[in-house]
MDAnalysis code that builds the backbone (N, CA, C; Angstrom):
import MDAnalysis as mda
import numpy as np

u = mda.Universe.empty(360, n_residues=120, atom_resindex=np.repeat(np.arange(120), 3), trajectory=True)
u.add_TopologyAttr("name", ["N", "CA", "C"] * 120)
u.add_TopologyAttr("resid", np.arange(1, 121))
u.add_TopologyAttr("resname", ["MET", "ASN", "THR", "LEU", "ILE", "PRO", "ASN", "VAL", "SER", "LEU", "LEU", "VAL", "PHE", "LEU", "GLY", "ILE", "THR", "VAL", "VAL", "LEU", "PHE", "GLY", "TRP", "ALA", "ALA", "PHE", "MET", "THR", "GLY", "GLN", "ALA", "LEU", "ALA", "SER", "THR", "TRP", "ARG", "PRO", "PHE", "TRP", "GLN", "VAL", "LEU", "PRO", "TYR", "GLY", "MET", "LEU", "LEU", "GLY", "LEU", "GLY", "ASP", "ARG", "LEU", "LEU", "THR", "PHE", "PHE", "LEU", "PHE", "GLN", "GLY", "THR", "LEU", "ILE", "SER", "LEU", "PRO", "ALA", "TYR", "ILE", "PHE", "ASP", "SER", "ALA", "LEU", "LEU", "THR", "GLY", "VAL", "ALA", "CYS", "LEU", "SER", "TYR", "ARG", "LEU", "THR", "LEU", "VAL", "TYR", "ASN", "MET", "VAL", "THR", "GLN", "TYR", "PRO", "TRP", "LEU", "TYR", "GLU", "ARG", "ALA", "THR", "LEU", "PHE", "SER", "TRP", "ARG", "ILE", "LYS", "GLY", "GLY", "VAL", "SER", "LYS", "GLN", "ALA"])
u.atoms.positions = np.array([
    [-8.332, -3.088, 22.659],
    [-8.133, -2.334, 21.494],
    [-8.779, -0.900, 21.464],
    [-10.071, -0.997, 22.041],
    [-10.687, 0.298, 22.167],
    [-10.040, 1.326, 23.071],
    [-9.495, 0.858, 24.132],
    [-8.858, 1.871, 25.050],
    [-7.653, 2.451, 24.604],
    [-6.822, 1.685, 23.588],
    [-5.680, 2.298, 23.182],
    [-5.951, 3.170, 21.826],
    [-6.985, 2.719, 21.123],
    [-7.189, 3.437, 19.820],
    [-8.724, 3.867, 19.998],
    [-9.120, 5.048, 20.652],
    [-10.370, 5.374, 20.887],
    [-11.058, 5.967, 19.681],
    [-12.239, 5.732, 19.585],
    [-13.108, 6.323, 18.500],
    [-12.700, 5.879, 16.935],
    [-12.076, 4.804, 16.801],
    [-11.326, 4.336, 15.518],
    [-11.754, 2.919, 15.504],
    [-12.272, 2.482, 14.277],
    [-12.643, 1.144, 13.961],
    [-11.214, 0.308, 13.856],
    [-11.310, -0.990, 13.837],
    [-10.173, -1.792, 13.743],
    [-9.714, -1.723, 12.249],
    [-10.725, -1.603, 11.386],
    [-10.382, -1.532, 9.945],
    [-9.441, -0.347, 9.593],
    [-9.876, 0.817, 10.168],
    [-9.176, 2.012, 10.000],
    [-7.813, 1.984, 10.688],
    [-7.668, 1.356, 11.920],
    [-6.247, 1.187, 12.445],
    [-5.495, 0.350, 11.539],
    [-6.048, -0.793, 11.017],
    [-5.272, -1.523, 10.270],
    [-4.820, -0.968, 8.860],
    [-5.781, -0.212, 8.298],
    [-5.325, 0.556, 6.989],
    [-4.416, 1.785, 7.120],
    [-4.650, 2.631, 8.158],
    [-3.813, 3.827, 8.289],
    [-2.578, 3.385, 9.141],
    [-2.590, 2.880, 10.176],
    [-1.453, 2.601, 11.091],
    [-0.604, 1.595, 10.575],
    [-1.176, 0.442, 10.317],
    [-0.480, -0.864, 10.022],
    [0.176, -0.633, 8.562],
    [-0.842, -0.610, 7.492],
    [-0.425, -0.580, 6.087],
    [0.276, 0.689, 5.596],
    [-0.500, 1.893, 5.907],
    [0.092, 3.138, 5.316],
    [1.284, 3.620, 6.019],
    [1.211, 3.724, 7.259],
    [2.354, 4.148, 8.104],
    [3.391, 3.140, 8.506],
    [2.935, 1.971, 8.410],
    [3.852, 0.689, 8.507],
    [4.769, 0.800, 7.402],
    [4.205, 1.039, 6.259],
    [5.142, 1.022, 4.961],
    [5.985, 2.186, 5.010],
    [5.526, 3.324, 5.547],
    [6.427, 4.543, 5.798],
    [7.565, 4.336, 6.669],
    [7.298, 3.655, 7.776],
    [8.179, 3.290, 8.788],
    [9.159, 2.332, 8.215],
    [8.864, 1.309, 7.589],
    [9.678, 0.277, 6.729],
    [10.757, 1.157, 5.887],
    [9.967, 1.975, 5.126],
    [10.884, 2.877, 4.230],
    [11.896, 3.810, 4.996],
    [11.540, 4.216, 6.131],
    [12.323, 5.145, 6.913],
    [13.432, 4.282, 7.504],
    [13.351, 3.091, 8.032],
    [14.198, 2.378, 8.390],
    [15.352, 2.005, 7.443],
    [14.676, 1.637, 6.127],
    [15.670, 1.361, 5.035],
    [16.549, 2.526, 4.624],
    [15.964, 3.685, 4.614],
    [16.802, 5.033, 4.230],
    [17.792, 5.281, 5.294],
    [17.407, 5.124, 6.570],
    [18.454, 5.366, 7.486],
    [19.669, 4.421, 7.465],
    [19.330, 3.249, 7.272],
    [20.450, 2.028, 7.278],
    [21.183, 2.297, 5.883],
    [20.513, 2.641, 4.918],
    [21.164, 2.584, 3.651],
    [22.225, 3.974, 3.552],
    [21.908, 4.817, 4.301],
    [22.774, 6.110, 4.226],
    [23.778, 6.156, 5.505],
    [23.930, 4.996, 6.196],
    [24.612, 4.671, 7.320],
    [24.547, 5.605, 8.492],
    [23.349, 5.878, 8.720],
    [22.919, 6.951, 9.788],
    [23.003, 5.965, 11.148],
    [23.282, 6.643, 12.327],
    [23.203, 5.742, 13.551],
    [21.776, 5.221, 14.013],
    [21.802, 4.128, 14.686],
    [20.629, 3.479, 14.969],
    [19.649, 4.280, 15.845],
    [20.135, 5.244, 16.576],
    [19.248, 6.178, 17.532],
    [18.502, 7.086, 16.814],
    [18.642, 7.310, 15.495],
    [17.848, 8.198, 14.732],
    [16.657, 7.654, 14.260],
    [16.268, 6.287, 14.635],
    [15.039, 5.617, 14.280],
    [13.959, 6.208, 15.313],
    [14.498, 6.379, 16.451],
    [13.400, 6.840, 17.440],
    [12.769, 8.090, 17.177],
    [13.505, 9.184, 16.808],
    [12.719, 10.405, 16.590],
    [11.770, 10.418, 15.363],
    [12.310, 9.551, 14.420],
    [11.492, 9.468, 13.172],
    [10.229, 8.564, 13.365],
    [10.431, 7.578, 14.310],
    [9.257, 6.824, 14.727],
    [8.261, 7.563, 15.456],
    [8.594, 8.582, 16.375],
    [7.858, 9.428, 17.174],
    [7.059, 10.263, 16.120],
    [7.745, 10.880, 15.019],
    [7.118, 11.803, 14.031],
    [6.077, 10.918, 13.290],
    [6.394, 9.734, 12.993],
    [5.502, 8.984, 12.142],
    [4.198, 8.640, 13.025],
    [4.266, 8.435, 14.453],
    [3.249, 8.350, 15.287],
    [2.369, 9.547, 15.225],
    [2.932, 10.783, 15.288],
    [2.239, 12.058, 15.232],
    [1.456, 12.058, 13.977],
    [2.136, 11.903, 12.938],
    [1.501, 11.837, 11.465],
    [0.171, 11.025, 11.479],
    [0.515, 9.812, 12.166],
    [-0.666, 8.763, 12.054],
    [-2.003, 9.261, 13.100],
    [-1.549, 9.824, 14.060],
    [-2.698, 10.430, 14.868],
    [-3.323, 11.509, 14.187],
    [-2.548, 12.442, 13.521],
    [-3.206, 13.589, 12.722],
    [-4.070, 13.103, 11.624],
    [-3.559, 12.074, 10.808],
    [-4.344, 11.650, 9.714],
    [-5.597, 10.925, 10.240],
    [-5.417, 10.174, 11.271],
    [-6.700, 9.358, 11.733],
    [-7.673, 10.492, 12.318],
    [-7.223, 11.425, 12.871],
    [-8.190, 12.557, 13.332],
    [-8.838, 13.189, 12.238],
    [-8.139, 13.594, 11.189],
    [-8.585, 14.501, 10.127],
    [-9.611, 13.707, 9.263],
    [-9.195, 12.492, 8.970],
    [-9.977, 11.666, 7.973],
    [-10.969, 10.777, 8.712],
    [-10.942, 10.298, 9.858],
    [-11.844, 9.412, 10.448],
    [-12.389, 9.822, 11.918],
    [-12.163, 11.044, 12.139],
    [-12.711, 11.630, 13.370],
    [-12.308, 10.975, 14.665],
    [-11.026, 10.458, 14.613],
    [-10.517, 9.803, 15.813],
    [-10.056, 10.692, 16.808],
    [-9.749, 10.529, 18.018],
    [-9.209, 11.348, 19.092],
    [-7.854, 11.820, 18.779],
    [-7.798, 12.993, 18.697],
    [-6.421, 13.634, 18.399],
    [-5.442, 13.462, 19.634],
    [-5.961, 13.917, 20.842],
    [-4.987, 14.067, 21.839],
    [-5.423, 12.939, 22.812],
    [-4.705, 11.919, 22.713],
    [-4.768, 10.586, 23.440],
    [-3.282, 10.064, 23.600],
    [-2.742, 10.205, 24.839],
    [-1.400, 9.903, 24.850],
    [-1.310, 8.302, 24.976],
    [-2.083, 7.392, 25.352],
    [-2.008, 5.911, 25.057],
    [-2.072, 5.596, 23.645],
    [-2.972, 6.236, 22.872],
    [-2.925, 5.929, 21.452],
    [-1.700, 6.383, 20.725],
    [-1.216, 7.600, 21.170],
    [0.074, 8.051, 20.550],
    [1.293, 7.184, 20.664],
    [1.373, 6.677, 22.142],
    [2.498, 5.845, 22.412],
    [2.371, 4.439, 21.724],
    [1.118, 3.972, 21.627],
    [1.076, 2.680, 20.937],
    [1.256, 2.640, 19.491],
    [0.914, 3.728, 18.795],
    [1.162, 3.833, 17.474],
    [2.688, 4.172, 17.200],
    [3.200, 5.066, 18.056],
    [4.691, 5.298, 17.773],
    [5.491, 4.157, 18.085],
    [5.123, 3.357, 19.140],
    [5.959, 2.125, 19.300],
    [5.782, 1.111, 18.398],
    [4.763, 0.921, 17.690],
    [4.559, 0.018, 16.664],
    [5.287, 0.528, 15.365],
    [5.179, 1.785, 15.118],
    [5.790, 2.176, 13.926],
    [7.472, 2.159, 14.288],
    [7.981, 2.582, 15.275],
    [9.344, 2.520, 15.642],
    [9.871, 1.136, 15.522],
    [9.078, 0.070, 16.097],
    [9.561, -1.262, 15.954],
    [9.592, -1.814, 14.484],
    [8.726, -1.307, 13.567],
    [8.705, -1.570, 12.250],
    [9.976, -0.926, 11.693],
    [10.384, 0.296, 11.994],
    [11.530, 0.929, 11.541],
    [12.709, 0.297, 11.938],
    [12.835, -0.161, 13.207],
    [13.886, -0.752, 13.782],
    [14.327, -2.287, 13.086],
    [13.180, -2.819, 12.803],
    [13.299, -4.069, 12.164],
    [13.887, -3.953, 10.797],
    [13.424, -2.898, 10.042],
    [13.751, -2.609, 8.695],
    [15.158, -2.144, 8.647],
    [15.508, -1.301, 9.639],
    [16.989, -0.865, 9.719],
    [17.986, -1.900, 9.880],
    [17.608, -2.876, 10.670],
    [18.558, -4.057, 11.019],
    [18.719, -4.828, 9.761],
    [17.597, -5.164, 9.092],
    [17.668, -5.982, 7.958],
    [18.487, -5.482, 6.959],
    [18.283, -3.998, 6.557],
    [18.862, -3.388, 5.631],
    [20.371, -3.232, 5.850],
    [20.798, -3.041, 7.215],
    [22.055, -2.931, 7.539],
    [23.023, -4.328, 7.479],
    [22.228, -5.227, 7.731],
    [22.909, -6.614, 7.493],
    [23.120, -6.971, 5.978],
    [21.962, -6.604, 5.186],
    [22.145, -6.692, 3.785],
    [23.339, -5.933, 3.175],
    [23.294, -4.596, 3.679],
    [24.397, -3.716, 3.293],
    [25.782, -4.318, 3.357],
    [25.953, -4.771, 4.821],
    [27.288, -5.373, 5.150],
    [27.696, -6.544, 4.411],
    [26.813, -7.430, 4.182],
    [27.149, -8.718, 3.414],
    [27.157, -8.491, 1.856],
    [26.658, -7.588, 1.277],
    [26.628, -7.103, -0.129],
    [27.733, -6.304, -0.426],
    [28.151, -5.284, 0.453],
    [29.222, -4.457, 0.116],
    [30.553, -4.912, 0.589],
    [30.720, -5.834, 1.441],
    [32.006, -6.382, 1.784],
    [31.919, -7.961, 1.847],
    [31.653, -8.444, 0.774],
    [31.415, -9.994, 0.548],
    [32.682, -10.801, 0.921],
    [33.833, -10.208, 0.853],
    [35.049, -10.809, 1.023],
    [35.408, -10.818, 2.590],
    [34.563, -9.936, 3.448],
    [35.002, -9.853, 4.765],
    [33.832, -10.407, 5.688],
    [32.586, -10.297, 5.249],
    [31.494, -10.669, 6.194],
    [30.511, -11.643, 5.398],
    [29.852, -12.439, 6.189],
    [28.844, -13.404, 5.719],
    [27.729, -13.342, 6.609],
    [26.603, -13.527, 6.079],
    [25.213, -13.600, 7.022],
    [25.398, -14.778, 7.953],
    [25.072, -14.347, 9.127],
    [25.004, -15.378, 10.106],
    [23.540, -15.767, 10.457],
    [22.785, -14.803, 10.684],
    [21.334, -15.087, 10.690],
    [20.658, -14.010, 10.089],
    [19.361, -13.940, 9.972],
    [18.472, -12.809, 9.444],
    [18.955, -11.386, 9.842],
    [19.252, -11.283, 11.043],
    [19.495, -10.119, 11.652],
    [21.026, -9.975, 12.202],
    [21.948, -10.730, 11.619],
    [23.318, -10.564, 12.268],
    [24.262, -11.023, 10.977],
    [25.512, -10.510, 11.049],
    [26.677, -11.010, 10.187],
    [27.763, -11.429, 10.920],
    [28.834, -12.059, 10.347],
    [29.951, -12.613, 10.940],
    [31.269, -12.383, 10.022],
    [32.266, -12.364, 10.608],
    [33.603, -12.252, 9.970],
    [33.707, -13.642, 9.306],
    [34.150, -13.647, 7.976],
    [34.400, -14.988, 7.241],
    [35.533, -15.749, 7.965],
    [35.636, -17.099, 7.810],
    [36.478, -17.883, 8.445],
    [38.048, -17.588, 7.956],
    [38.204, -17.173, 6.703],
    [39.592, -17.113, 6.296],
    [40.137, -15.674, 6.628],
    [39.244, -14.775, 7.187],
    [40.049, -13.402, 7.480],
    [40.231, -13.349, 8.918],
    [41.543, -12.824, 9.174],
    [41.935, -12.668, 10.639],
    [41.542, -11.316, 10.992],
    [41.294, -11.241, 12.432],
    [41.098, -9.864, 13.075],
    [42.221, -9.110, 13.138],
    [42.254, -7.936, 12.821],
    [43.304, -6.860, 13.094],
    [42.953, -6.117, 14.227],
    [44.042, -5.980, 15.105],
    [43.701, -5.173, 16.408],
    [44.012, -3.788, 16.284],
])
């Protein structure tokens, strides 16, 4: 963990990256899915959240600002949280807005209800 997040304690990493920016990433994924934005837009927002995380860690806790491995790690973690949130919200929207057409298959997917035929 020290090589990926240099000069920062585990408590700071958990508090800033996981809790604070993780919540922001979760809300970002929900906002993108709720407004029916395409999935690829999660990536640039995740990269911006990673940049914000690096800046806040640097300014408040004297972490290393320019560290490519730390930035990649933070951005990947936050993008993953945003992707998870996006998918959960999209599935929820599909099964609640179109209950006559779709039903939840798993936590991350939906399917067409049995009585509805597919139109070509």
